[in-house]
Each structure stands twice: as C-alpha cells, then as structure tokens.
C-alpha positions in Angstrom: -1.3 -56.7 34.3 -0.9 -59.9 36.1 3.1 -61.2 37.2 3.6 -63.8 39.0 6.2 -66.0 39.2 8.3 -69.0 41.0 8.8 -66.8 45.0 8.5 -63.4 43.8 6.2 -61.1 44.7 2.2 -61.0 43.2 1.8 -57.9 41.7 -2.1 -57.1 40.2 -2.7 -53.7 38.4 -5.1 -52.2 36.1 -4.9 -48.8 34.1 -7.9 -47.3 32.5 -6.7 -43.8 31.1 -7.0 -41.5 28.3 -3.8 -41.7 26.7 -2.7 -38.3 24.9 0.4 -38.7 22.1 1.6 -36.0 21.0 4.7 -35.5 18.2 7.2 -33.2 19.4 10.2 -33.0 17.2 11.8 -34.6 14.0 14.6 -36.8 14.7 17.4 -38.2 12.3 16.6 -40.7 9.9 13.5 -39.2 9.6 12.1 -40.7 13.1 9.8 -38.3 15.9 10.5 -37.6 19.5 6.8 -38.6 20.5 5.5 -37.6 24.1 3.0 -39.8 25.6 1.0 -38.5 28.7 -1.3 -40.9 30.5 -4.4 -38.8 31.5 -7.1 -39.5 34.1 -5.7 -42.4 35.0 -7.3 -44.8 37.6 -4.5 -47.0 38.6 -5.4 -50.1 40.8 -2.3 -52.2 42.3 -2.4 -55.0 44.8 0.8 -56.5 45.9 0.7 -60.3 47.2 -3.4 -59.4 47.5 -2.7 -56.5 49.6 -4.5 -53.0 48.1 -1.7 -50.7 46.9 -3.2 -47.5 46.8 -0.4 -44.9 47.9 2.0 -46.3 45.5 -1.0 -46.3 42.8 -1.5 -42.7 43.4 2.1 -41.6 42.8 2.1 -43.9 39.6 -0.9 -42.1 38.1 0.5 -38.6 39.1 3.8 -40.1 37.2 2.0 -41.1 34.1 0.1 -37.6 34.1 3.8 -36.5 33.0 4.3 -39.0 30.5 7.4 -40.5 29.1 9.1 -39.1 25.5 9.6 -42.0 23.1 12.2 -41.7 20.0 10.6 -43.1 17.5 11.8 -44.6 14.0 10.4 -43.5 10.5 9.1 -46.9 10.4 7.0 -46.8 14.0 9.6 -48.7 16.2 10.5 -47.3 19.7 13.8 -47.0 19.6 13.9 -44.9 23.2 12.5 -43.8 26.3 12.9 -41.2 28.2 11.3 -41.0 31.9 10.8 -38.0 34.4 14.0 -39.2 36.9 11.3 -38.9 39.8 9.3 -41.9 38.7 8.2 -44.4 40.2 8.8 -47.6 39.2 5.5 -49.4 38.6 4.9 -46.1 36.5 8.0 -46.4 34.4 7.0 -50.1 34.0 3.7 -49.2 33.0 4.6 -46.7 30.4 7.4 -49.0 28.8 5.2 -51.8 28.7 2.1 -50.0 27.0 4.3 -48.3 24.4 5.7 -51.8 23.5 2.1 -53.3 23.1 1.0 -50.7 20.9 4.2 -49.8 18.5 3.7 -50.8 15.1 6.4 -51.2 12.8 5.2 -50.9 9.1 7.8 -52.7 5.9 9.7 -50.9 3.5 6.9 -51.4 0.7 3.7 -52.6 0.4 3.5 -56.1 1.4 0.8 -58.4 2.3 2.9 -59.6 5.9 6.6 -58.7 6.9 9.2 -59.0 9.8 10.5 -56.5 11.9 12.8 -56.6 15.2 11.5 -54.8 17.9 11.8 -54.2 21.0 9.6 -54.4 24.6 10.5 -55.2 28.2 11.5 -58.9 28.1 13.7 -57.4 25.1 14.6 -58.1 21.1 11.6 -59.9 19.3 10.7 -60.3 16.0 7.6 -59.4 15.4 5.2 -60.9 12.4 2.3 -58.6 10.4 -0.1 -59.8 8.4 -3.1 -57.7 6.7 -6.7 -59.7 7.9 -9.2 -60.0 5.2 -8.8 -57.2 2.5 -6.1 -55.9 1.1 -7.2 -52.6 0.4 -8.0 -50.6 3.9 -11.3 -50.1 5.2 -12.1 -46.6 5.5 -8.6 -45.5 5.6 -7.5 -48.5 8.5 -5.9 -51.3 7.9 -6.7 -54.5 9.9 -3.4 -56.3 10.9 -2.2 -59.4 12.8 0.9 -59.4 14.6 1.9 -62.2 16.5 5.8 -62.4 18.5 8.3 -64.5 18.0 12.1 -64.4 20.1 14.7 -62.7 17.8 16.4 -65.8 17.7 17.0 -69.1 18.4 16.6 -70.4 21.7 19.7 -70.6 23.7 22.0 -73.5 23.9 22.9 -74.6 26.9 27.0 -74.3 26.0 26.0 -70.3 26.0 26.1 -70.1 30.2 26.7 -66.6 30.2 23.1 -66.2 28.1 21.5 -68.6 29.8 21.9 -66.6 33.1 20.3 -63.6 31.6 17.1 -65.2 30.5 14.7 -65.0 27.7 11.0 -64.9 26.8 8.0 -66.4 25.7 5.6 -65.1 24.3 1.7 -66.4 23.1 -1.0 -64.7 22.1 -1.9 -61.9 19.5 -2.9 -58.7 19.0 -5.6 -57.5 16.8 -4.7 -54.2 15.1 -6.6 -51.1 12.9 -4.1 -49.2 11.6 -4.6 -45.8 10.4 -2.6 -45.1 6.8 -3.4 -41.3 6.6 -2.5 -40.2 9.9 0.3 -43.0 10.5 -1.2 -43.9 13.8 -3.0 -46.9 15.5 -7.1 -46.8 15.6 -8.1 -49.9 18.0 -5.7 -52.2 19.3 -7.2 -55.4 21.2 -4.8 -58.3 22.5 -4.8 -60.9 25.0 -0.9 -62.5 25.1 0.6 -63.9 28.0 4.2 -63.6 28.8 6.8 -66.3 30.7 10.3 -64.8 31.8 12.4 -67.7 32.1 16.1 -67.7 33.1 17.4 -71.1 32.0 15.2 -73.5 32.9 13.3 -71.9 36.0 10.3 -69.7 35.6 10.7 -66.1 37.5 8.0 -64.6 36.1 4.6 -64.9 34.0 2.9 -61.8 32.7 -0.6 -61.4 31.5 -1.7 -58.5 29.7 -4.7 -57.4 28.1 -5.4 -54.7 26.4 -8.1 -52.6 24.8 -6.7 -49.2 22.8 -9.3 -46.8 20.9 -8.3 -43.6 19.3 -11.3 -41.0 20.1 -10.1 -38.1 18.4 -7.1 -35.2 17.6 -6.2 -31.9 16.9 -3.4 -29.9 16.1 -1.8 -27.8 19.1 -1.8 -23.6 18.5 2.4 -22.3 18.7 1.6 -21.1 22.3 0.4 -24.4 23.4 3.2 -26.1 22.7 5.4 -23.9 23.7 4.0 -24.5 26.9 4.5 -28.0 26.9 7.9 -28.1 25.6 9.2 -26.2 28.8 7.0 -28.5 30.9 9.1 -31.6 29.6 12.4 -29.7 29.5 13.7 -32.7 31.9 12.4 -35.1 30.3 14.5 -33.9 26.6 17.5 -33.8 29.7 17.2 -37.5 30.7 19.0 -40.1 29.3 17.4 -42.2 26.6 16.8 -45.8 27.6 15.9 -48.7 25.6 12.5 -50.1 25.9 13.8 -53.5 27.5 15.7 -51.8 30.3 14.0 -52.9 33.3 13.8 -51.5 36.5 16.4 -52.5 39.0 13.9 -54.1 41.1 12.3 -56.1 38.5 15.3 -57.1 37.7 17.1 -58.1 40.9 13.6 -59.6 42.4 14.1 -62.0 39.3 17.9 -62.8 39.4 17.3 -63.3 43.3 15.2 -66.1 43.2 16.9 -67.6 40.6 20.3 -67.6 42.4 19.1 -69.0 45.6 16.9 -71.7 43.7 20.8 -72.2 42.1 23.1 -72.1 45.2 20.5 -73.8 47.6 22.4 -74.6 50.4 26.3 -75.0 48.8 29.2 -73.0 50.3 32.3 -71.8 49.1 34.3 -74.5 50.0 32.4 -76.9 48.6 32.8 -75.0 45.3 35.9 -74.6 45.2 36.8 -78.6 46.2 34.3 -78.9 43.6 36.1 -76.7 40.9 39.6 -78.5 42.3 37.9 -81.9 40.8 36.6 -80.6 37.5 40.2 -79.6 36.6 41.3 -81.3 33.6 37.7 -82.7 32.8 36.0 -82.3 29.5 33.1 -80.2 29.4 29.7 -81.7 30.7 26.4 -81.2 32.6 28.3 -81.0 35.9 30.6 -78.0 34.8 27.3 -76.7 34.0 25.9 -77.3 37.2 29.0 -75.7 38.8 28.7 -72.6 36.7 25.9 -71.9 37.9 26.5 -72.3 41.7 29.2 -70.3 41.3 27.4 -67.4 39.6 24.8 -67.7 42.3 27.1 -67.5 44.9 29.4 -64.3 43.6 25.3 -62.6 42.5 23.9 -63.0 46.0 27.5 -62.8 48.0 28.8 -59.9 46.0 32.0 -59.6 49.4 33.0 -62.4 48.1 33.9 -61.5 44.1 37.6 -60.8 44.9 37.9 -63.9 46.8 36.7 -66.2 43.9 38.9 -64.4 41.8 41.7 -65.0 43.0 41.2 -68.7 42.4 42.3 -67.9 39.2 45.9 -68.0 39.9 45.2 -71.6 41.1 43.6 -72.7 37.7 44.9 -73.5 33.7 44.1 -70.7 31.7 43.0 -73.1 29.0 41.0 -75.7 31.2 37.6 -76.2 32.2 37.7 -74.7 35.6 39.3 -71.6 34.6 36.4 -71.1 32.0 33.4 -72.3 34.7 35.3 -69.4 36.8 35.7 -66.6 34.4 32.2 -67.2 32.9 31.0 -67.3 36.3 31.8 -63.7 37.0 31.5 -62.4 34.0 27.8 -63.4 33.9 27.3 -61.9 38.2 28.4 -58.8 36.0 28.1 -56.3 39.0 30.7 -53.6 39.9 32.2 -56.1 42.5 33.0 -58.9 40.3 34.4 -56.1 37.5 36.4 -54.9 39.9 37.5 -58.2 41.1 38.3 -59.4 37.3 40.4 -56.1 36.6 42.1 -56.9 39.9 43.1 -60.0 38.2 44.5 -58.2 35.2 47.0 -56.5 37.8 48.6 -59.2 39.6 51.8 -59.8 38.1 51.9 -63.4 38.5 48.6 -64.0 36.3 49.9 -65.2 32.4 49.1 -63.3 29.6 46.7 -66.2 28.2 44.6 -65.8 31.4 44.6 -62.5 30.8 43.1 -62.9 27.3 40.0 -64.6 28.5 39.5 -62.3 31.4 39.6 -59.4 29.2 37.1 -60.7 26.4 34.6 -61.5 29.7 34.6 -57.8 31.1 34.3 -56.4 27.5 31.0 -58.8 27.0 29.4 -58.2 30.4 25.7 -56.6 30.5 26.6 -53.2 32.0 30.1 -52.3 31.5 31.4 -50.4 34.7 33.6 -47.3 34.6 36.3 -48.8 35.7 36.6 -51.6 32.9 36.2 -49.5 30.4 39.6 -47.6 32.1 41.2 -51.0 32.4 40.5 -52.0 29.0 41.5 -48.8 27.5 44.7 -48.9 29.4 45.7 -52.7 28.2 45.0 -50.8 24.3 47.3 -48.2 24.6 49.9 -49.4 27.3 50.5 -53.2 26.9 53.7 -54.1 25.6 52.1 -57.7 24.6 50.9 -57.4 20.8 47.9 -59.9 21.4 46.4 -58.2 24.5 46.4 -55.1 23.2 44.6 -56.2 19.7 42.3 -58.3 22.6 41.5 -55.3 24.6 41.1 -53.0 21.5 38.3 -55.9 20.2 36.5 -55.9 23.6 36.2 -51.7 24.2 34.0 -51.8 20.9 32.2 -54.6 22.5 31.9 -52.6 24.6 30.1 -50.2 23.1 27.5 -52.2 22.0 26.7 -53.1 25.4 26.2 -49.6 26.2 24.8 -48.5 23.5 21.3 -48.4 25.2 22.3 -47.8 29.3 25.0 -45.3 28.7 24.4 -43.7 24.7 27.3 -41.2 25.8 30.0 -43.4 26.7 29.3 -45.8 23.8 29.5 -42.8 21.6 33.2 -41.5 23.3 33.6 -45.1 22.6 33.0 -45.2 18.8 34.3 -41.4 17.8 37.4 -42.7 19.3 38.0 -46.0 16.9 36.4 -43.8 13.8 39.2 -40.9 14.6 41.8 -44.2 15.1 41.0 -45.6 11.7 41.1 -42.4 9.6 44.4 -42.2 11.4 45.3 -45.6 10.2 43.7 -45.4 6.1 47.1 -45.4 4.8 48.6 -48.5 7.1 46.0 -51.4 6.1 47.4 -54.2 8.6 46.2 -51.3 11.6 43.0 -50.2 9.2 42.1 -54.0 9.0 42.3 -54.2 12.8 40.4 -51.3 13.1 37.5 -52.4 10.7 36.8 -55.7 13.7 37.1 -53.0 16.3 34.2 -50.9 14.0 32.4 -53.9 13.3 31.8 -54.7 16.5 30.7 -51.3 18.0 27.5 -52.5 15.8 27.0 -48.0 15.8 25.3 -46.6 12.9 27.9 -43.5 13.3 30.3 -46.4 11.7 27.7 -46.7 8.4 29.7 -43.9 6.6 32.9 -44.5 6.5 32.4 -48.4 6.6 30.4 -48.2 3.2 33.2 -45.6 1.9 35.8 -48.3 2.8 33.4 -51.4 1.5 34.6 -49.5 -1.8 38.5 -49.6 -1.3 41.1 -50.9 -3.9 41.9 -53.2 -1.7 39.9 -56.7 -1.2 40.5 -57.0 2.3 39.5 -53.7 3.6 36.5 -54.4 1.0 35.7 -57.6 2.8 36.4 -56.1 6.3 34.2 -52.7 5.6 31.6 -55.0 4.2 31.5 -57.1 7.3 32.0 -54.4 9.8 27.8 -53.6 8.7 26.8 -56.3 9.8 25.3 -55.3 13.3 24.7 -51.7 12.3 20.7 -52.1 11.6 19.5 -49.5 8.6 17.9 -49.7 5.6 21.0 -48.2 4.1 23.9 -50.9 5.9 21.8 -53.8 4.0 21.0 -51.8 0.7 25.2 -51.9 0.7 25.5 -55.2 2.0 23.4 -56.5 -1.1 25.0 -54.6 -3.5 28.2 -55.4 -2.6 27.0 -58.8 -2.7 25.4 -58.9 -6.3 28.7 -56.6 -7.8 32.2 -57.4 -6.1 34.1 -59.2 -8.3 36.3 -61.0 -5.8 34.7 -64.0 -4.5 36.3 -63.8 -0.9 34.8 -60.4 -0.2 31.5 -61.7 -1.7 31.5 -64.7 0.8 32.4 -62.2 3.8 29.3 -60.5 2.6 27.1 -63.5 2.8 28.6 -64.5 6.6 26.7 -61.0 7.2 24.2 -60.9 6.0 23.6 -64.4 8.3 24.2 -61.7 11.3 21.2 -59.9 10.1 17.2 -59.8 10.7 15.7 -61.5 7.0 14.0 -59.2 5.2 11.9 -59.3 1.7 14.9 -57.5 -0.2 17.4 -59.5 1.7 15.3 -62.8 0.9 15.3 -61.2 -3.1 18.6 -60.4 -3.7 19.9 -64.1 -2.1 17.3 -66.0 -4.1 18.6 -64.4 -6.9 22.5 -64.6 -6.4 22.6 -69.0 -4.8 21.4 -69.1 -8.1 23.6 -67.0 -10.4 26.9 -66.5 -8.2 29.9 -67.8 -10.4 31.5 -69.2 -7.0 30.5 -72.3 -5.2 31.5 -71.1 -1.8 29.4 -68.0 -2.0 26.3 -70.3 -3.0 27.1 -72.6 -0.5 26.8 -70.0 2.4 23.7 -68.3 0.8 22.2 -71.4 1.0 22.6 -71.8 5.1 21.2 -68.2 5.2 18.3 -69.0 3.1 17.8 -72.3 5.2 17.8 -69.7 8.3 15.2 -67.9 7.3 12.7 -70.9 6.4 10.5 -69.9 9.4 9.9 -66.9 8.2 9.6 -67.3 4.9 8.9 -71.0 3.5 9.5 -70.2 0.3 13.3 -70.5 0.3 12.8 -74.6 0.6 12.4 -74.3 -2.8 15.4 -72.3 -4.3 17.1 -74.7 -1.5 15.7 -77.9 -3.7 16.5 -76.0 -7.0 20.2 -75.9 -6.1 19.9 -79.6 -4.9 18.8 -80.5 -8.6 20.8 -78.2 -10.0 23.9 -76.4 -8.5 26.8 -77.4 -11.3 29.1 -78.2 -8.1 28.3 -81.5 -6.5 29.6 -80.0 -2.4 26.5 -77.5 -2.7 24.4 -79.7 -3.9 25.6 -81.9 -1.0 25.0 -78.6 1.5 21.6 -78.8 0.3 20.6 -81.9 0.2 21.4 -81.6 3.8 20.1 -78.8 4.9 16.7 -80.2 3.6 17.2 -83.2 5.0 16.8 -81.3 8.9 13.4 -80.6 7.9 
C-alpha cells in the first residue's frame, strides 16, 4: 500500500500474512459475525522514507489478535470491531483489506449486477460481471469487480459535502469466488484511489492485493470455545463502519486542506468580506468565503464562539448568514457544535435564525451529546410549533448520522421516535409528523411499523409511510415499495413511492417493475416520475433508454412525451 498526497506524510507499507477467516456466529437477517486474523504477519513500514520498524512490530501483534466483522447474508461487510488498544496503522490495514476482499452476491443468478458497498474511502457502487463462462469452473465463478461513486459528483453548490471529500477509484479486481463454500478463492487487484476534498487532492492510495485460499477446516467444540473466550473484548467493542477512518488519517487530510484554503487570511478580513457580501446573490465569492471561514474555525476551534456571535448581526435569510452557519456545520467540531448550541439559547436570536441553526446541527457528521440534547429540549419544550417540528425532524437526521459511529445513541433516538408514533396512531396529523421523523433515520428498526402503516386506510398515511422506507437499505423495504407502486389505487401514493425509489440504489428487480409501471400506470404524473428514475439508472442499466424512447413515441400524454424527449436529449 502506498499513500501520499499534497503536503501529507508519505506512508509506504507491505503486509504478507496468513489470513484466517473464522465464522463465529449467525446474526439477525442471515448474516454472520466473522473473525479475521492475520497470522505470521510480516509488516514493512516507512514514513517519509524512514524505516518505522517499531510501529510495524506493533501492527503485526495487533493484526494477530484480529478484527470481528459483521457480514450480511449477501457478503457485504456491515461493521467492524477492533481491539481498543490496536495501533491506528493495524486498524487501517485490517479495514483496507476487508474492504478489498468483500464480495456482495445478487439476490438471484445474473450475468452482471450492482451492489452498494463500503470501504475506508466511503460508500460506492460495486459493479460485478461474470468473466468468460457463465457456469462455474471447478466450483469457482470468475468475476470482475469495478467501483464507481455511490452518487454523482458533488455539485459546487453543496458546500458542506465538498469539505467532507470524495474518492476516485481506478483499476479493477479479478476474483474467483467459491460458490460451494461461499468464500473468495483468489483475488488479484491493482487499484488507485485519489482522496479529494473539494478540488484539492489530499492523498493517493495505491493498493496491490494478491490473495489465495490454501485450505479450510471445521473447529471442534473446545477450540471454538477457547477462541470465543479470547475475543470477548472484541465482541464488547462498539462496531464501526468500514468508512470510519482513524482520527489521524482524517485530521491530517483536513488540516492540509484547511491550511491550503485559509492561506494568510485573518478573521478580520473574513468578517469584512462577510459584511460586504450581505444582500448579494450567491456567487463564487461566497464559496471561497465559506472555505476560508470553515478552514479558520477548523484550525482555530477556540474562535468558534466568537465566530458564532456574528449570527446576531446578519439577516438569517441572507447570503452571509448562510455562509456563516454552513461553515460551522462543516467544521462540526465539539467547539463548533457548542457555539451553535449556545446561539440557540441567545434570547435575541430570531426564530428564523434558530431554524437554520437547528437544521445545521442536525446534519453535522458526528453530532455531539450536547447537540442532541439541545434538539431534544427544543422539541419537547419550545412554545413555537415550527421550531419544535424542525428539532424533531433534526433528531431523525441525527440518528442516521450516528448509526455507524454511535449505534447505541442512534438506536435510542429511533426507538423513542417509534414509541411516539405508536402513541399517535389515532391522531393522523401527529402520526404524519412522526412518520417524517422516522423516515429521516434510515434505520432498519422502523421497517416493520412503516410497512404496516403503508397499508393504512388513509392515503396520506400510506404515502408517508412508504416514503419513509426510502432510506431503509433492505430487500424487504424495496419489495414493499415496488408492491405499493404496482397495486395502490391512489395515484398520490404511487407518485410518493416513485419519489422514494429515486433515493435507492438501482437493482434488477426495481428496474423490471419500474419499466413495467412506466408503461402501465394510468397516471401521467407517476409515469413522468418513473421516467426520471429510469434515466438515473442509465449508466448501470443502458437498456432503460429503450423504455424512455418507447414513452416518447407512444405515451398518450403529451407532457410525458416532452419529458421523455428532454431526457433523451441529455444523452
């Protein structure tokens, strides 16, 4: 593995080891807990071309302890538990390798399929294709795996997302997958990943991997019991997603980017620019100002409270206020969040300004306990219904952000929201508000009740419950959405489902049903929404263009024909 970037330390490392994969237990949903140990590890590491033998020795010891991964029934790595005292480099090695060797199988046999996966660089879409013969040779299926971004490249207008970065992957992996054992037999990959923050390259990782399975065995009861006892601490460790980078990795990249953006600019200069931009329409100058203010609050966290005090001098609907609140939200440090919380308690701050601050706190990458408590207090105690509703919705968004980094906190928020919704079942207005909160959480825990509410007698409740399933990444949630799309009698409900499907990763089943319904649905609005969904799938499923062409030629509604014509004109 070779890591380098603009101004960052250069790390070169090599790992040769005997990888032992042990299935420990089954988990809910058909997945498994799997222990990965790297035995007899030979680790070479150099930092800025200097030998780092002591660090390498510590890495080898930690890798022998192993990491505990939860894998889905389809093979995706959902979370990883690492020894609390493991060196950061060991954790990085293990996460990188688990991300590289995961293979996600389709629901049903297919010559090619796409799957949502995660590695240390974040979520991505994995495209698999069977290479050569469709029938497995000697029980092994030859696959080619390539990666593409999970979403399209961030637009410049989405300032906060730009500061969180993205990765660009080139190269592919050749995989022999043993269908009988459900494991990888061989992998050979050579990939390069560029880590970008905005338009700044902060790191480049070049990874070459060769893996070959050499054998397998079934553990006897005594050996397994001993192994389970030795990993008790791992089972108690809090799980984290593969894309949770070590603090060192994240801080180094963000610090380099922030120094680049800020340059020699001082806070008085930034404040003067803010005042000069007040009342002006958003343009490139606002984006540059945002980057400088974000960099300043990131590099000087002690100044966050002083920066937040500027809220009181700005129009909450003006461009300067938006730059200010977005910069603190993008920084997301405990000091930045504390400053935002303090501003909510300022008596002279307007309700409109508080709404923007609440929304910003809800969307920070890792909400603090203080931020969560502040939103809960506003939800329960505010005499302004609009503020209380904004805080309630914000808690749902927080639960989604916390799911990978603090599952216990996320679960508590979700379970509380479910309890409130169940208590409001006979008050439709309150229930609809609760469903909006639940839908923001993206938690599989909401699935059972949302599916039940999607069968309610009220069309409004059915539509809201179905839309609430949009972010629940389970096969059952998708199946229910497709069922509602095909069968609900109310076009408003079907239209809401079409919108929900636009949030989900394309699948072969979703493609099939939406192609059928775009021709068969009696409502022109639903057909138009499905056309847009199909067009968004065009890179993964080029055959959708034929379905859109068919609507352009034969749809009975002129407006739908115009939409199809416009989509095809963008090709």
